[in-house]
Backbone as JSON, one array per atom type, in Angstrom:
{
  "sequence": "XXXXXXXXXXXXXXXXXXXXXXXXXXXXXXXXXXXXXXXXXXXXXXXXXXXXXXXXXXXXXXXXXXXXXXXXXXXXXXXXXXXXXXXXXXXXXXXXXXX",
  "N": [[-37.99, 28.31, 26.19], [-37.42, 28.3, 22.76], [-39.37, 29.99, 20.3], [-39.59, 28.69, 17.8], [-39.42, 26.08, 18.49], [-41.75, 25.16, 19.47], [-45.03, 23.77, 19.63], [-47.61, 24.97, 17.67], [-50.41, 26.97, 16.37], [-50.11, 26.72, 13.57], [-48.54, 24.42, 13.1], [-49.41, 22.18, 14.55], [-50.78, 19.85, 13.52], [-48.76, 18.24, 12.48], [-46.53, 18.08, 14.16], [-44.51, 17.08, 16.97], [-43.4, 16.1, 20.28], [-40.64, 14.21, 21.48], [-39.17, 11.73, 23.6], [-37.04, 9.39, 25.12], [-38.23, 7.09, 23.87], [-40.89, 7.78, 23.97], [-43.73, 9.63, 22.79], [-45.29, 12.76, 22.42], [-48.18, 14.34, 21.31], [-50.68, 16.25, 19.47], [-54.06, 15.68, 18.53], [-57.03, 15.61, 16.5], [-60.2, 15.12, 17.87], [-63.28, 13.53, 17.56], [-66.58, 13.04, 18.59], [-69.8, 11.51, 18.69], [-72.59, 13.61, 19.43], [-74.93, 12.78, 20.49], [-77.27, 13.52, 19.23], [-77.26, 12.34, 16.83], [-76.66, 13.53, 14.41], [-74.72, 15.53, 14.59], [-71.36, 16.23, 15.75], [-69.2, 16.37, 18.61], [-66.33, 18.22, 18.81], [-62.96, 18.02, 19.79], [-59.62, 18.51, 21.08], [-57.06, 16.26, 21.36], [-54.54, 15.63, 23.65], [-52.03, 13.48, 23.49], [-49.97, 10.87, 24.72], [-47.71, 8.48, 23.74], [-46.09, 5.29, 23.97], [-43.51, 4.22, 22.06], [-44.87, 3.86, 18.82], [-47.52, 3.14, 19.08], [-48.63, 2.33, 21.59], [-50.76, 3.67, 23.73], [-50.32, 5.83, 26.4], [-51.4, 7.94, 27.77], [-54.09, 10.25, 27.58], [-55.61, 13.38, 27.19], [-58.38, 15.42, 26.72], [-59.19, 18.53, 25.18], [-61.34, 21.3, 24.81], [-60.62, 23.56, 23.51], [-58.27, 24.56, 21.09], [-56.2, 26.34, 21.66], [-55.88, 26.0, 24.46], [-55.05, 23.32, 24.51], [-52.64, 23.53, 23.09], [-51.16, 25.2, 24.81], [-50.93, 23.51, 27.05], [-49.53, 21.19, 26.06], [-47.08, 22.31, 25.3], [-46.21, 23.32, 27.73], [-46.06, 21.04, 29.4], [-44.46, 19.15, 27.94], [-42.52, 20.52, 26.55], [-39.8, 20.48, 27.06], [-38.9, 18.19, 25.96], [-37.49, 16.56, 23.03], [-38.05, 18.27, 20.01], [-39.99, 17.71, 17.09], [-40.83, 18.26, 13.7], [-42.86, 18.37, 10.75], [-41.69, 16.26, 8.14], [-39.89, 14.98, 9.82], [-41.35, 14.41, 12.02], [-42.53, 11.98, 11.97], [-43.43, 8.63, 13.0], [-41.83, 6.95, 15.82], [-40.65, 4.58, 15.07], [-39.95, 5.04, 12.55], [-41.87, 4.65, 10.73], [-44.27, 5.99, 8.58], [-47.2, 7.62, 7.28], [-47.24, 6.53, 4.75], [-46.54, 3.88, 5.11], [-48.7, 2.57, 6.03], [-50.98, -0.12, 6.08], [-53.4, 0.33, 4.97], [-53.12, 1.71, 2.66]],
  "CA": [[-38.03, 27.54, 24.97], [-37.5, 29.14, 21.58], [-40.68, 29.92, 19.64], [-39.59, 27.73, 16.7], [-39.43, 24.73, 19.05], [-43.04, 24.99, 20.12], [-46.15, 23.38, 18.79], [-48.47, 26.15, 17.59], [-51.59, 26.89, 15.51], [-49.78, 26.36, 12.19], [-47.83, 23.15, 12.93], [-49.85, 21.13, 15.45], [-51.15, 18.56, 12.91], [-47.6, 17.44, 12.05], [-45.38, 18.27, 15.05], [-44.6, 16.36, 18.24], [-42.23, 16.04, 21.16], [-40.25, 12.82, 21.74], [-38.1, 11.49, 24.58], [-36.92, 8.04, 25.68], [-39.19, 6.18, 23.27], [-42.26, 8.27, 24.14], [-44.07, 10.71, 21.87], [-46.44, 13.59, 22.83], [-48.7, 15.03, 20.14], [-52.08, 16.64, 19.5], [-54.88, 15.15, 17.45], [-58.42, 16.03, 16.49], [-61.07, 14.08, 18.42], [-64.69, 13.78, 17.27], [-67.48, 12.08, 19.21], [-71.21, 11.84, 18.47], [-73.11, 14.39, 20.54], [-76.18, 12.19, 20.96], [-78.38, 13.87, 18.35], [-77.16, 11.49, 15.65], [-76.25, 14.26, 13.22], [-73.56, 16.4, 14.84], [-70.31, 15.67, 16.6], [-68.44, 17.27, 19.47], [-64.92, 18.21, 18.39], [-62.0, 18.47, 20.8], [-58.22, 18.29, 20.73], [-56.51, 15.29, 22.29], [-53.12, 15.59, 23.94], [-51.77, 12.06, 23.65], [-48.6, 10.4, 24.9], [-47.59, 7.07, 23.42], [-44.78, 4.62, 24.06], [-43.38, 3.76, 20.68], [-45.85, 4.51, 17.95], [-48.89, 2.64, 19.17], [-49.12, 2.07, 22.94], [-51.21, 4.91, 24.34], [-50.09, 5.9, 27.84], [-52.14, 9.04, 28.37], [-54.77, 11.19, 26.69], [-56.48, 14.37, 27.8], [-59.05, 16.18, 25.68], [-59.41, 19.96, 25.42], [-62.31, 21.86, 23.87], [-59.98, 24.67, 22.83], [-56.93, 24.29, 20.58], [-55.25, 27.17, 22.41], [-55.61, 25.34, 25.75], [-54.27, 22.11, 24.23], [-51.29, 23.97, 22.73], [-50.5, 25.67, 26.03], [-50.64, 22.36, 27.91], [-48.48, 20.32, 25.5], [-45.8, 23.03, 25.37], [-45.81, 23.44, 29.14], [-45.71, 19.72, 29.95], [-43.49, 18.37, 27.17], [-41.66, 21.41, 25.79], [-38.38, 20.2, 27.28], [-38.58, 17.01, 25.16], [-36.98, 16.89, 21.71], [-39.11, 18.74, 19.12], [-39.96, 17.24, 15.71], [-41.84, 18.92, 12.89], [-42.88, 17.98, 9.35], [-41.29, 14.9, 7.82], [-39.15, 14.41, 10.94], [-42.29, 14.13, 13.11], [-43.13, 10.67, 11.79], [-43.35, 7.74, 14.15], [-40.54, 6.61, 16.4], [-40.06, 3.44, 14.37], [-39.62, 5.46, 11.2], [-43.04, 4.45, 9.89], [-45.11, 7.16, 8.34], [-48.5, 7.28, 6.7], [-47.04, 5.72, 3.55], [-46.33, 2.48, 5.43], [-49.96, 2.03, 6.54], [-51.5, -1.18, 5.23], [-54.64, 0.78, 4.34], [-52.79, 2.35, 1.38]],
  "C": [[-38.18, 28.49, 23.8], [-38.83, 28.92, 20.88], [-40.71, 28.86, 18.54], [-39.51, 26.28, 17.2], [-40.7, 24.48, 19.85], [-44.04, 24.44, 19.11], [-47.14, 24.54, 18.84], [-49.59, 25.94, 16.59], [-51.26, 26.36, 14.11], [-49.18, 24.96, 12.05], [-48.38, 21.99, 13.74], [-50.25, 19.83, 14.76], [-49.96, 17.67, 12.57], [-46.34, 17.68, 12.89], [-45.6, 17.46, 16.32], [-43.33, 16.54, 19.04], [-41.93, 14.57, 21.42], [-39.13, 12.77, 22.76], [-38.18, 10.06, 25.07], [-38.0, 7.09, 25.18], [-40.65, 6.59, 23.44], [-42.47, 9.45, 23.2], [-45.31, 11.42, 22.39], [-46.89, 14.4, 21.62], [-50.17, 15.39, 20.35], [-52.8, 16.02, 18.31], [-56.3, 15.69, 17.58], [-59.27, 14.86, 16.95], [-62.51, 14.45, 18.1], [-65.53, 12.66, 17.87], [-68.92, 12.48, 18.9], [-71.75, 12.61, 19.68], [-74.45, 13.86, 21.05], [-77.35, 12.49, 20.05], [-78.37, 13.02, 17.08], [-76.69, 12.21, 14.4], [-74.98, 15.07, 13.4], [-72.55, 15.67, 15.72], [-69.73, 16.77, 17.46], [-66.98, 17.12, 19.07], [-64.07, 18.73, 19.54], [-60.6, 18.14, 20.29], [-57.61, 17.39, 21.78], [-55.01, 15.43, 22.42], [-52.83, 14.14, 24.3], [-50.29, 11.81, 23.84], [-48.6, 8.91, 24.62], [-46.18, 6.57, 23.73], [-44.6, 3.93, 22.73], [-44.4, 4.5, 19.85], [-47.29, 4.19, 18.3], [-49.45, 2.48, 20.58], [-49.47, 3.38, 23.63], [-51.03, 4.85, 25.85], [-51.01, 6.91, 28.52], [-52.87, 9.81, 27.27], [-55.66, 12.11, 27.51], [-57.07, 15.21, 26.68], [-59.31, 17.61, 26.13], [-60.41, 20.47, 24.39], [-61.72, 22.99, 23.05], [-58.58, 24.26, 22.35], [-55.89, 25.1, 21.34], [-54.89, 26.55, 23.75], [-54.75, 24.09, 25.55], [-52.82, 22.47, 23.88], [-50.51, 24.43, 23.96], [-50.07, 24.49, 26.91], [-49.5, 21.49, 27.36], [-47.13, 21.01, 25.57], [-45.29, 23.15, 26.79], [-45.33, 22.1, 29.68], [-44.53, 19.06, 29.26], [-42.51, 19.22, 26.36], [-40.18, 21.2, 26.0], [-37.95, 18.9, 26.58], [-38.07, 17.48, 23.79], [-38.15, 17.18, 20.75], [-38.9, 18.19, 17.71], [-41.1, 17.89, 14.95], [-41.74, 18.43, 11.45], [-42.49, 16.54, 9.15], [-40.58, 14.22, 8.98], [-40.08, 14.02, 12.09], [-42.96, 12.77, 12.95], [-42.88, 9.79, 13.0], [-41.94, 7.41, 14.59], [-39.86, 5.47, 15.66], [-39.65, 3.79, 12.95], [-40.78, 5.23, 10.25], [-43.77, 5.76, 9.74], [-46.41, 6.71, 7.72], [-48.34, 6.36, 5.49], [-46.9, 4.24, 3.86], [-47.62, 1.81, 5.9], [-50.52, 0.98, 5.57], [-52.81, -0.8, 4.56], [-54.38, 1.41, 2.97], [-52.26, 1.35, 0.41]]
}
């Protein structure tokens, strides 16, 4: 796989892989650690069907491990980055009803 078709440290927040209506991407995951003041941060490798139906998620404590896994598992899917990485339905953040 060519380097420019990989998800890496600089593009992971806005890049994904897509194939047959499924999308694989990384996201930041934060959970309370039990002390009430701090959170545990991890990186979630998520696969969805369409934009919203979550099929799979695996969390990694290291971004490097998450990057290695997503590129290894889904690197043969079609790569999208930047504006082209928006949802499969064409919806982006601007279409969110919260805005």
